[in-house]
Every structure is written in structure tokens, then in C-alpha cells.
C-alpha positions as CSV (number, residue, x, y, z in Angstrom):
1,F,-8.2,2.5,-0.5
2,S,-12.0,1.6,-1.3
3,V,-14.1,0.9,-4.1
4,S,-17.5,1.6,-4.6
5,R,-20.4,-1.3,-5.0
6,S,-21.2,0.2,-8.4
7,E,-17.3,-0.2,-9.7
8,R,-17.2,-3.6,-8.5
9,D,-20.2,-4.5,-10.3
10,G,-18.6,-3.0,-13.4
11,Y,-16.8,-6.4,-14.2
12,D,-17.4,-9.9,-15.5
13,S,-15.4,-12.7,-15.0
14,Y,-14.0,-14.9,-17.9
15,D,-14.2,-17.7,-15.9
16,D,-16.5,-18.1,-12.9
17,R,-15.4,-21.3,-11.7
18,S,-18.7,-22.9,-11.5
19,G,-17.9,-24.6,-15.0
20,S,-19.4,-22.1,-17.3
21,S,-17.4,-19.1,-18.8
22,M,-18.7,-15.7,-19.2
23,S,-18.9,-14.2,-22.5
24,Y,-16.4,-11.4,-23.5
25,T,-16.5,-8.8,-26.8
26,E,-15.1,-10.2,-30.1
27,S,-12.6,-7.6,-30.1
28,E,-10.6,-8.9,-27.1
29,D,-7.5,-10.4,-27.6
30,S,-8.0,-13.9,-26.6
31,S,-4.2,-14.0,-25.3
32,Q,-5.0,-11.3,-22.6
33,I,-8.6,-13.3,-21.6
34,S,-6.6,-15.5,-18.8
35,N,-3.0,-16.1,-17.3
36,G,-4.2,-19.3,-16.4
37,F,-5.9,-18.8,-13.1
38,Y,-8.9,-16.8,-11.6
39,L,-9.4,-15.2,-8.5
40,P,-13.0,-13.9,-7.2
41,A,-13.3,-10.2,-7.6
42,D,-13.8,-9.7,-3.7
43,E,-10.5,-11.6,-3.1
44,V,-8.7,-9.3,-5.7
45,Y,-10.1,-6.1,-3.9
46,E,-8.9,-7.6,-0.4
47,I,-5.2,-8.4,-2.0
48,F,-5.3,-5.1,-3.6
49,A,-5.9,-3.2,-0.2
50,A,-3.2,-5.6,1.4
51,L,-0.7,-4.1,-1.3
52,D,-1.3,-0.7,-1.7
53,A,0.5,0.2,1.4
54,N,-0.3,4.0,1.3
55,G,-3.5,3.7,-0.1
56,D,-3.1,6.1,-3.1
57,G,-4.9,3.7,-5.6
58,E,-1.5,2.0,-7.0
59,I,0.8,-0.4,-6.1
60,S,4.6,0.4,-6.7
61,H,7.3,-2.2,-7.2
62,A,8.5,-1.5,-3.5
63,E,4.9,-1.6,-2.1
64,F,4.5,-5.0,-4.2
65,I,7.4,-6.6,-3.1
66,K,7.0,-5.7,0.4
67,G,3.6,-6.7,0.4
68,L,4.4,-10.2,-0.9
69,K,7.1,-10.7,1.9
70,S,4.7,-9.7,4.7
71,N,1.7,-11.3,3.2
72,P,2.6,-15.1,2.0
73,M,-0.6,-16.0,1.6
74,V,-1.3,-13.2,-1.0
75,A,1.8,-14.3,-2.7
76,S,0.4,-17.7,-3.1
77,K,-2.8,-16.6,-4.3
78,L,-1.1,-14.4,-7.3
79,G,1.3,-17.6,-7.7
80,M,4.3,-15.5,-6.8
81,P,7.2,-16.1,-4.4
82,S,7.2,-14.4,-1.0
83,N,10.7,-13.3,-1.1
84,I,11.9,-11.7,-4.2
85,R,15.8,-12.1,-4.8
86,A,18.0,-11.4,-7.7
87,E,20.4,-14.3,-7.2
88,D,17.6,-17.2,-7.1
89,G,15.7,-15.9,-10.5
90,T,12.7,-14.8,-8.4
91,R,13.3,-11.3,-9.3
92,E,13.4,-12.2,-13.0
93,S,10.1,-13.9,-12.3
94,Y,8.3,-11.2,-10.4
95,Q,9.1,-8.5,-12.9
96,L,7.6,-10.7,-15.9
97,A,4.3,-11.0,-13.7
98,F,4.5,-7.5,-12.8
99,G,5.1,-6.3,-16.3
100,K,2.1,-8.7,-17.0
101,M,-0.5,-6.6,-14.8
102,D,1.0,-3.1,-15.7
103,N,-0.9,-2.8,-18.7
104,D,-0.3,0.6,-19.4
105,G,3.1,0.3,-18.6
106,S,3.2,3.0,-15.8
107,K,5.4,1.0,-13.3
108,S,2.5,0.6,-11.1
109,I,-0.7,-1.4,-10.7
110,D,-4.2,-0.1,-10.2
111,V,-7.1,-2.5,-9.3
112,H,-8.5,-2.4,-12.9
113,E,-5.1,-4.2,-13.9
114,L,-5.1,-6.4,-10.9
115,L,-8.7,-7.5,-11.6
116,R,-7.7,-8.0,-15.5
117,F,-4.3,-10.1,-14.6
118,C,-6.8,-12.1,-12.2
119,G,-9.3,-13.0,-14.7
120,H,-12.0,-10.1,-15.2
121,R,-12.5,-7.5,-17.6
122,R,-14.3,-4.3,-17.1
123,R,-17.7,-4.1,-19.0
124,S,-18.1,-1.5,-21.8
125,S,-21.2,0.5,-22.0
126,G,-21.5,-0.9,-25.5
127,S,-21.4,-4.3,-24.5
128,H,-24.9,-5.0,-23.2
129,T,-27.3,-6.9,-25.3
130,H,-30.3,-5.0,-26.2
131,T,-33.5,-6.8,-27.8
132,H,-35.6,-5.0,-30.2
133,T,-39.0,-5.5,-31.0
134,S,-40.4,-4.5,-34.4
135,S,-44.3,-4.0,-34.9
136,P,-45.8,-5.8,-37.6
137,A,-46.5,-3.5,-41.0
């Protein structure tokens, strides 16, 4: 799995952890801005590559669970357990987290969904600020 530099540059962070927040479009639902944590985009791409075992650009439930188990550091960064089991409640918390990531309900997570979950949003082409100058009449 590979993401081009131009695609990576297509994201703004909601919180750059330097004490200042980036702006976002007014139409954004504030409940979707952040999940209470932020990971730098480069880390998100690394996590995505680690979890996307077959390299198809999407992380399935099976890939996610296996990836968390084989990469405890990834699990820790995402605030998730590395071992998912039905009997101790970790499966339920995993399913809730996966559901928050899976914005389109496809039962898989693409890099854009993981970026959004980790505090980033895709810039829209209409979100740029334009400066207009007018000539005196």
C-alpha cells in the first residue's frame, strides 16, 4: 500500500499538538472532529500499512484484529487492546471503535477513514481562502 505525497498533502489536522488548532469548514459536524486523540499523518500511514496485510488499500475486520495482535504498539497508539476476546469485553469495545472508523459502513477501513479517526480531515477544493481585490471605481 502506498500513498502519494500529493494525497498526503490533501489533509489538514484538527489538532497539530503545538497548541494551535487548524480551522475546519463550518459544515463539519463537531461530533466528528475528534475522537479525543491525535496521531500525526505519517504515523497514521505507517499504522495503515502495518494493518493492511494484503495491500489492497482496505483493512478488513480480520486484518485489523490480526494486526493489533501482532503489533501491540499499533494497538496502543490507537487506544485499543492487542488481544480481542468476546469473554472479557474487548470484542465489544473493538467493534465500537471499528464502527467509528468505518464511516461508509463497508465493513472495512480505508486510509481516509483512519486519518479522519485519528484527527485529520480531507481538504475540499472549496475550502481554500481566496483573496479578492477590487479596483477603484
